[in-house]
C-alpha positions as CSV (number, residue, x, y, z in Angstrom):
1,M,28.1,15.9,-10.7
2,P,26.7,12.3,-10.3
3,R,23.9,11.8,-7.9
4,K,24.8,9.4,-4.9
5,A,22.6,7.0,-3.0
6,W,22.2,7.7,0.7
7,I,21.5,5.1,3.4
8,G,20.8,6.9,6.6
9,H,23.8,9.3,6.9
10,R,26.2,7.4,5.1
11,E,26.9,7.9,1.4
12,I,27.4,4.7,-0.5
13,G,28.5,6.5,-3.8
14,I,26.3,4.6,-6.4
15,K,25.7,6.7,-9.6
16,M,22.2,6.9,-10.9
17,L,21.7,4.9,-14.0
18,S,20.0,6.2,-17.1
19,C,17.1,4.1,-18.5
20,Q,19.3,3.0,-21.3
21,T,22.1,1.7,-19.1
22,A,19.5,-0.1,-16.9
23,T,18.0,-1.8,-19.8
24,E,21.6,-2.8,-21.1
25,L,22.3,-4.3,-17.6
26,M,19.0,-6.2,-17.5
27,S,19.8,-7.7,-20.9
28,M,23.5,-8.5,-19.7
29,R,22.1,-10.2,-16.7
30,V,20.4,-12.7,-18.7
31,E,23.8,-14.0,-20.0
32,Q,26.1,-13.3,-17.1
33,P,26.1,-12.3,-13.5
34,L,26.4,-8.6,-12.8
35,S,28.9,-7.1,-10.2
36,T,27.8,-6.2,-6.9
37,R,28.0,-2.5,-7.9
38,Q,26.1,-3.1,-11.1
39,N,23.3,-5.0,-9.1
40,L,23.0,-2.2,-6.6
41,A,22.7,0.6,-9.1
42,L,20.3,-1.4,-11.2
43,G,18.1,-2.3,-8.0
44,L,18.3,1.4,-7.2
45,H,17.3,2.5,-10.6
46,L,14.3,-0.2,-10.6
47,T,12.9,1.1,-7.2
48,M,12.5,4.5,-8.6
49,C,11.6,3.9,-12.4
50,R,8.2,2.3,-13.1
51,G,9.0,2.1,-16.8
52,C,12.1,0.1,-16.3
53,R,10.2,-2.1,-13.8
54,S,7.7,-2.8,-16.4
55,F,10.5,-3.6,-19.0
56,Q,12.0,-6.1,-16.6
57,K,8.9,-7.9,-16.1
58,Q,8.5,-8.1,-19.8
59,M,11.9,-9.4,-20.3
60,Q,11.4,-12.0,-17.7
61,T,8.1,-13.2,-19.3
62,I,9.8,-13.5,-22.6
63,H,12.9,-15.3,-21.0
64,E,10.5,-17.8,-19.4
65,A,8.6,-18.3,-22.5
66,C,11.7,-19.2,-24.4
67,K,12.7,-21.7,-21.9
68,I,9.5,-23.7,-22.7
69,F,9.5,-23.2,-26.4
70,P,10.6,-26.4,-28.1
71,D,14.1,-25.6,-29.6
72,H,13.4,-27.6,-32.8
73,L,10.5,-25.5,-33.7
74,F,12.6,-22.3,-33.3
75,K,15.5,-23.6,-35.4
76,D,13.2,-24.9,-38.2
77,S,11.6,-21.4,-38.4
78,L,15.1,-19.7,-39.2
């Protein structure tokens, strides 16, 4: 049975994500917005998982570095 998140006495019914699903959502989020449910589930997972928080920071660093890397240099190296 899936675990559910609790806020006070109300159940909000968000299934706990695996680390694999969390990393897939983090990758997806780079290209497209996540649904409200996906954002909530990912946020809950990140609150509790240090490894995935670290992965998220690494992804953000790489994404920011790619923004400043000149496109012509990257295309020439392929």
